[in-house]
C-alpha positions as CSV (number, residue, x, y, z in Angstrom):
1,M,0.0,0.0,0.0
2,E,2.9,2.3,0.7
3,R,4.2,1.9,-2.8
4,N,0.8,2.8,-4.3
5,T,0.7,6.0,-2.2
6,F,4.2,6.9,-3.5
7,I,3.1,6.2,-7.1
8,R,0.0,8.4,-6.7
9,A,2.1,11.2,-5.2
10,R,4.5,11.0,-8.2
11,Q,1.6,11.3,-10.6
12,L,1.0,14.9,-9.5
13,D,2.5,17.1,-12.1
14,K,3.0,20.8,-12.2
15,S,-0.5,21.4,-13.5
16,S,-2.0,19.5,-10.5
17,K,-3.2,21.3,-7.4
18,L,-3.0,19.9,-4.0
19,A,-6.2,19.9,-2.0
20,I,-4.3,21.3,1.0
21,D,-1.3,23.6,0.3
22,P,1.5,22.7,2.7
23,Y,2.8,26.3,2.6
24,A,1.0,28.6,5.0
25,E,0.0,32.0,3.7
26,N,3.0,34.3,4.0
27,F,5.4,31.4,4.4
28,D,8.8,32.5,5.7
29,M,11.5,30.3,4.2
30,S,14.0,31.7,6.8
31,Q,12.3,29.5,9.4
32,A,13.9,26.5,7.7
33,R,17.4,27.9,8.2
34,P,19.4,25.8,10.7
35,I,20.9,27.6,13.7
36,S,23.5,26.2,16.0
37,R,23.4,27.2,19.6
38,S,25.5,26.3,22.6
39,V,23.3,24.8,25.3
40,R,23.9,23.3,28.7
41,L,22.2,20.0,29.3
42,N,22.3,19.1,32.9
43,G,25.6,20.9,33.4
44,F,27.3,19.7,30.2
45,A,28.0,22.2,27.4
46,T,27.0,21.0,23.9
47,C,25.9,22.4,20.6
48,L,22.5,21.9,19.2
49,R,21.6,22.6,15.6
50,L,17.9,23.1,14.8
51,E,15.9,25.1,12.3
52,R,14.8,28.5,13.4
53,V,11.2,27.5,13.7
54,Y,12.1,24.9,16.3
55,W,14.0,27.4,18.4
56,D,10.9,29.6,18.3
57,I,8.7,26.8,19.5
58,L,11.1,25.9,22.3
59,E,11.1,29.5,23.4
60,R,7.3,29.5,23.5
61,I,7.2,26.2,25.5
62,A,9.8,27.6,27.9
63,V,7.9,30.8,28.4
64,A,4.7,28.8,29.1
65,N,6.6,26.8,31.7
66,H,8.3,29.8,33.3
67,C,11.8,28.6,32.6
68,T,14.6,29.0,30.1
69,V,15.1,27.0,26.9
70,N,18.2,25.4,28.6
71,A,16.2,24.3,31.5
72,L,13.5,22.9,29.2
73,L,16.1,21.0,27.1
74,S,17.8,19.7,30.3
75,Y,14.5,18.3,31.4
76,V,14.0,16.6,28.0
77,D,17.5,15.2,28.1
78,R,17.2,14.0,31.7
79,E,13.8,12.4,31.1
80,V,14.8,10.6,27.9
81,H,17.7,9.1,29.8
82,L,15.6,8.1,32.8
83,R,12.7,6.7,30.8
84,Y,14.4,5.2,27.8
85,G,18.1,5.0,28.5
86,G,18.9,7.9,26.1
87,V,18.4,8.7,22.5
88,K,20.9,8.6,19.5
89,N,19.4,11.7,17.8
90,F,18.7,14.4,20.4
91,S,18.0,17.0,17.8
92,G,15.4,14.7,16.2
93,L,13.8,14.1,19.6
94,V,13.6,17.9,20.2
95,R,11.9,18.3,16.8
96,V,9.3,15.6,17.8
97,V,8.7,17.3,21.2
98,C,8.0,20.6,19.4
99,V,5.6,19.0,16.9
100,T,3.9,17.1,19.6
101,H,3.5,20.3,21.6
102,L,1.9,22.0,18.6
103,L,-0.5,19.1,18.0
104,G,-1.7,19.5,21.6
105,R,-0.8,16.1,22.9
106,D,1.1,17.4,25.9
107,R,-1.8,18.8,27.9
108,S,-2.1,16.0,30.5
109,G,-0.4,17.8,33.4
110,S,2.9,19.2,34.5
111,V,5.5,18.8,37.1
112,T,8.1,21.3,38.2
113,V,11.7,20.1,37.8
114,D,14.6,22.6,38.5
115,G,12.2,25.6,38.2
116,C,10.8,24.3,34.9
117,A,7.2,23.1,34.8
118,A,7.3,20.4,32.1
119,P,4.7,18.0,30.6
120,I,4.8,14.5,32.2
121,N,4.5,11.2,30.4
122,R,4.7,12.8,27.0
123,I,8.4,12.7,26.1
């Protein structure tokens, strides 16, 4: 079935219109530009490279939780180690956390850890 979906997607040509345009009105291509930032995850300095849109989402989540982006990322890092023994692609995990937040799946409650109220059971 996956192959059929791929074939149908390839059949769209330049004259075809998508029912739902994936580009929002006034789409800002600069949101896709990757930005590297130095962050401290539980006391350890590292560099994290994410597209600008994800840094903006992280800032919103941090503001909503009355903490810094570093505290939020430290929470995510600590929880993924405690719950799952770590993750190979931390940047990918952060992107999924951001998308999950936007989809509204992280509304089940919060816990305060190191001054950062963060969603529980959703990482």
